[in-house]
C-alpha positions as CSV (number, residue, x, y, z in Angstrom):
1,X,-1.4,-17.3,-9.9
2,X,-3.1,-16.3,-6.6
3,X,-3.1,-12.6,-4.4
4,X,-3.2,-12.4,-0.9
5,X,-3.3,-8.4,0.1
6,X,-1.9,-7.8,3.9
7,X,-4.1,-5.2,5.0
8,X,-4.9,-3.0,7.6
9,X,-7.5,-0.1,8.8
10,X,-4.9,2.0,10.5
11,X,-0.9,2.1,10.6
12,X,1.0,0.4,13.0
13,X,-0.7,-2.7,13.3
14,X,2.3,-5.1,12.0
15,X,1.3,-5.5,8.7
16,X,4.5,-5.1,7.1
17,X,6.4,-7.1,9.7
18,X,3.8,-9.5,8.7
19,X,3.9,-9.6,5.1
20,X,7.6,-9.8,5.4
21,X,7.4,-13.2,7.2
22,X,5.4,-14.4,4.9
23,X,8.0,-13.3,2.1
24,X,10.4,-15.7,4.1
25,X,8.0,-18.9,4.1
26,X,6.5,-18.5,0.7
27,X,7.6,-20.6,-2.4
28,X,7.2,-19.6,-5.7
29,X,5.7,-16.2,-4.6
30,X,6.6,-12.3,-6.3
31,X,6.1,-9.7,-3.7
32,X,4.4,-5.9,-4.1
33,X,4.6,-3.2,-1.5
34,X,2.0,-1.4,-2.3
35,X,2.2,1.1,0.6
36,X,3.6,3.2,-2.4
37,X,3.0,6.7,0.3
38,X,4.9,5.0,2.8
39,X,6.8,2.0,1.2
40,X,8.3,0.5,4.2
41,X,8.9,-3.6,3.1
42,X,12.3,-2.6,1.7
43,X,13.9,-1.5,4.8
44,X,13.5,-6.1,5.5
45,X,13.7,-7.2,2.2
46,X,17.0,-5.1,0.6
47,X,15.5,-5.4,-2.7
48,X,18.1,-5.0,-5.2
49,X,16.8,-1.9,-8.5
50,X,16.4,-4.4,-11.8
51,X,14.3,-1.6,-13.3
52,X,13.4,1.7,-12.6
53,X,10.4,3.4,-14.1
54,X,9.0,7.3,-13.7
55,X,5.8,7.3,-13.1
56,X,3.3,10.0,-14.5
57,X,0.5,10.9,-11.8
58,X,-1.5,14.2,-12.7
59,X,-0.1,16.5,-14.9
60,X,0.9,19.9,-13.9
61,X,0.4,24.1,-15.9
62,X,3.3,25.2,-17.3
63,X,3.2,29.0,-18.2
64,X,4.7,30.6,-21.7
65,X,5.8,33.6,-20.1
66,X,6.8,34.8,-23.1
67,X,3.1,34.5,-24.6
68,X,1.2,35.6,-20.9
69,X,-0.3,39.3,-21.2
70,X,-0.9,39.4,-17.6
71,X,-4.1,39.5,-17.4
72,X,-4.2,37.7,-14.4
73,X,-7.7,35.7,-15.0
74,X,-6.0,32.1,-14.1
75,X,-4.4,34.2,-11.2
76,X,-7.9,35.1,-10.0
77,X,-9.8,31.6,-11.1
78,X,-7.1,28.7,-9.4
79,X,-9.3,26.9,-6.6
80,X,-6.1,26.2,-5.1
81,X,-4.1,29.4,-5.1
82,X,-0.9,27.8,-7.3
83,X,-0.6,30.8,-9.5
84,X,1.0,33.9,-7.9
85,X,0.1,37.6,-8.7
86,X,3.5,37.8,-11.1
87,X,1.4,35.0,-12.9
88,X,4.3,32.2,-11.8
89,X,3.3,28.4,-10.8
90,X,3.8,27.2,-7.1
91,X,4.5,23.8,-7.9
92,X,3.1,21.8,-4.8
93,X,0.0,23.5,-5.0
94,X,-1.1,22.6,-8.5
95,X,-3.8,20.1,-8.7
96,X,-2.8,19.2,-12.3
97,X,-7.3,20.3,-12.8
98,X,-6.9,22.4,-15.9
99,X,-8.8,25.4,-15.3
100,X,-5.9,28.1,-16.3
101,X,-5.0,26.5,-19.2
102,X,-8.9,27.0,-19.9
103,X,-8.9,30.3,-19.1
104,X,-6.3,31.6,-21.0
105,X,-7.1,33.4,-23.5
106,X,-4.0,33.5,-25.6
107,X,-3.6,29.8,-25.0
108,X,-0.1,30.8,-23.0
109,X,-0.9,27.7,-20.3
110,X,-0.4,23.9,-21.2
111,X,-1.4,20.9,-18.5
112,X,2.2,18.8,-19.6
113,X,3.6,15.2,-17.3
114,X,5.0,15.6,-14.0
115,X,7.3,13.4,-12.2
116,X,5.6,11.9,-9.3
117,X,6.8,9.3,-8.4
118,X,9.5,5.8,-9.2
119,X,8.0,2.5,-9.6
120,X,10.6,0.0,-9.8
121,X,11.7,-4.1,-10.6
122,X,13.7,-5.5,-8.2
123,X,15.2,-8.3,-6.5
124,X,15.2,-10.0,-3.0
125,X,16.5,-13.1,-1.2
126,X,13.2,-14.4,-1.2
127,X,12.6,-13.3,-5.0
128,X,11.2,-10.8,-7.2
129,X,9.3,-7.7,-5.9
130,X,7.3,-4.8,-7.1
131,X,7.2,-1.6,-5.5
132,X,7.6,2.1,-6.0
133,X,8.0,5.6,-4.0
134,X,5.3,8.1,-4.2
135,X,7.1,12.1,-4.4
136,X,6.4,13.8,-1.6
137,X,2.9,15.9,-2.0
138,X,1.9,14.2,-5.3
139,X,-1.6,12.6,-5.6
140,X,-3.0,9.2,-7.7
141,X,-1.2,7.2,-5.6
142,X,-4.0,4.6,-6.3
143,X,-2.5,5.0,-9.7
144,X,0.8,3.7,-8.5
145,X,-0.8,1.0,-6.9
146,X,-1.7,-0.5,-9.8
147,X,1.6,0.2,-11.7
148,X,2.7,-1.7,-8.8
149,X,0.6,-4.3,-9.0
150,X,0.6,-4.9,-12.7
151,X,4.1,-5.2,-13.2
152,X,4.0,-8.1,-10.0
153,X,1.8,-9.6,-12.5
154,X,4.0,-9.2,-15.3
155,X,6.6,-10.6,-13.3
156,X,4.6,-13.6,-11.9
157,X,3.8,-14.2,-15.4
158,X,7.3,-14.3,-16.7
159,X,9.0,-16.3,-14.3
160,X,6.1,-18.8,-13.7
161,X,5.1,-17.7,-9.7
162,X,2.1,-19.5,-8.4
163,X,1.4,-16.8,-5.7
164,X,1.7,-12.3,-5.3
165,X,1.8,-11.5,-1.7
166,X,1.0,-7.5,-1.6
167,X,1.4,-5.3,1.4
168,X,-1.4,-3.2,1.4
169,X,-1.5,0.6,2.4
170,X,-3.6,1.7,5.5
171,X,-6.6,3.1,5.8
172,X,-9.6,2.9,3.2
173,X,-8.8,5.3,0.2
174,X,-8.4,4.9,-3.1
175,X,-4.3,3.2,-2.7
176,X,-6.7,0.4,-0.5
177,X,-9.3,-0.5,-3.1
178,X,-6.0,-0.4,-5.8
179,X,-4.4,-2.9,-3.6
180,X,-7.6,-5.4,-2.7
181,X,-9.6,-5.2,-6.5
182,X,-9.7,-8.9,-8.1
183,X,-7.4,-10.8,-5.0
184,X,-8.2,-13.9,-3.4
185,X,-7.9,-13.7,-0.1
186,X,-7.9,-10.2,2.5
187,X,-5.6,-11.1,5.2
188,X,-7.0,-8.0,7.5
189,X,-4.4,-7.9,10.6
190,X,-6.0,-5.5,13.7
191,X,-4.7,-5.1,17.6
192,X,-7.1,-4.9,20.5
193,X,-7.2,-1.3,20.8
194,X,-10.7,1.1,19.9
195,X,-8.9,2.8,17.0
196,X,-7.8,-0.3,15.6
197,X,-11.2,-1.6,16.3
198,X,-12.9,1.1,14.5
199,X,-10.5,1.2,11.6
200,X,-11.0,-2.5,11.4
201,X,-14.5,-2.5,10.9
202,X,-14.4,-0.2,8.3
203,X,-12.3,-2.3,5.7
204,X,-14.1,-5.2,6.6
205,X,-16.5,-3.1,5.2
206,X,-14.3,-2.0,1.9
207,X,-13.8,-5.7,1.3
208,X,-17.3,-7.1,1.8
209,X,-18.3,-4.2,-0.6
210,X,-16.3,-6.0,-3.0
211,X,-17.5,-9.5,-2.8
212,X,-13.9,-10.6,-0.9
213,X,-12.9,-13.5,1.0
214,X,-11.0,-12.2,4.3
215,X,-9.9,-13.4,7.0
216,X,-8.4,-11.8,10.6
217,X,-4.5,-11.8,12.8
218,X,-4.9,-9.8,16.4
219,X,-1.6,-8.9,16.4
220,X,-0.4,-8.3,19.8
221,X,-3.5,-10.2,21.1
222,X,-2.1,-9.8,24.6
223,X,-1.8,-6.2,25.7
224,X,-5.8,-5.9,26.3
225,X,-7.3,-9.2,26.8
226,X,-11.1,-7.4,26.7
227,X,-10.6,-5.6,23.7
228,X,-9.6,-8.8,22.0
229,X,-12.6,-10.9,23.1
230,X,-14.4,-7.8,21.3
231,X,-13.0,-8.7,18.0
232,X,-13.2,-12.2,18.3
233,X,-16.8,-12.0,19.3
234,X,-17.6,-9.6,16.5
235,X,-15.7,-12.3,14.1
236,X,-18.0,-15.0,15.1
237,X,-21.2,-13.0,15.2
238,X,-19.8,-12.0,11.0
239,X,-18.6,-15.4,10.6
240,X,-15.4,-14.6,9.7
241,X,-12.1,-16.7,10.6
242,X,-9.7,-15.7,13.0
243,X,-6.4,-17.4,11.3
244,X,-4.4,-16.0,13.7
245,X,-3.1,-14.3,17.3
246,X,-0.3,-13.1,17.6
247,X,1.6,-12.3,21.4
248,X,3.0,-8.7,22.2
249,X,6.9,-9.5,21.5
250,X,9.6,-7.3,21.6
251,X,11.5,-9.6,19.2
252,X,9.5,-8.7,16.3
253,X,11.6,-4.9,17.3
254,X,14.9,-6.2,16.9
255,X,14.5,-8.1,13.9
256,X,13.3,-5.0,12.3
257,X,16.8,-3.9,13.6
258,X,18.8,-6.1,12.3
259,X,16.8,-5.6,9.1
260,X,15.7,-9.6,9.2
261,X,12.2,-11.0,9.4
262,X,10.7,-12.6,11.9
263,X,11.3,-16.2,10.9
264,X,15.3,-14.9,9.8
265,X,15.8,-13.9,13.4
266,X,13.9,-16.0,15.7
267,X,12.6,-20.1,16.0
268,X,10.5,-18.5,19.0
269,X,6.6,-18.7,19.9
270,X,5.9,-16.0,17.4
271,X,7.4,-16.9,14.3
272,X,6.0,-20.2,15.2
273,X,2.9,-18.6,15.0
274,X,3.0,-17.0,12.0
275,X,4.5,-20.0,10.6
276,X,1.0,-21.8,11.6
277,X,-0.8,-18.9,9.7
278,X,0.8,-19.4,6.8
279,X,0.3,-22.6,6.3
280,X,-4.0,-22.0,6.8
281,X,-3.3,-19.0,4.4
282,X,-2.1,-21.0,1.8
283,X,-4.6,-23.5,2.7
284,X,-7.3,-21.5,1.2
285,X,-5.7,-20.0,-1.2
286,X,-4.4,-23.1,-3.2
287,X,-6.6,-25.8,-1.7
């Protein structure tokens, strides 16, 4: 079983559109949307949910008002202002640190499981998919990404799939690290803007730190050819292969509006370039 993660240092570079296109080109693959904070691969793939599981992230305080003696130690010592003066819990502010339960002299506060999101196992027109939704203002997104990846591996083993295609989250934080750990190849999608170039350098550093093989796709390369040349020069110096350069094309947006992948929607230049890029990637994975 091989695993490839499509990643970017920032949001909006087009990695999900590219991942969806790969899904329509792949044979015998499992899809995993690991952007659990803002999942959107499902908008194109329209998965049919087969199984859902409640995800428990950080614990949350539970106050037994019948036992409370009103000493206000929990209120005074909570660093997150999650308990008000009347000793009521402000759920959205609780970080699950457990200080309140530790200092309560009468054990009126306990830490209990909180419902932080939902993990899904679904079926799409391109095969099985593992994905999830983290509830608003919840933490532990890295932990939920691990759940998604474990589900994807389980599906691949059960259905004898040879490849897992992972749509990773943007940035360089915990969910990104959880999306990258142990994969066989990382495709970094960047674009020729100053912010994207800066964040491309950061995410490449993360991939190298974990000794992961990385290749690059420059999306919308023609919107700023000078910056594209800078990315190419940087990759040449670092000996990193650029496996694809995609032009700006409004057909990408048109495809999303029509809830289709670029490959399904168009047979034009950008679809052809993505197909060639996918051929290079599978060659690196299986040859």
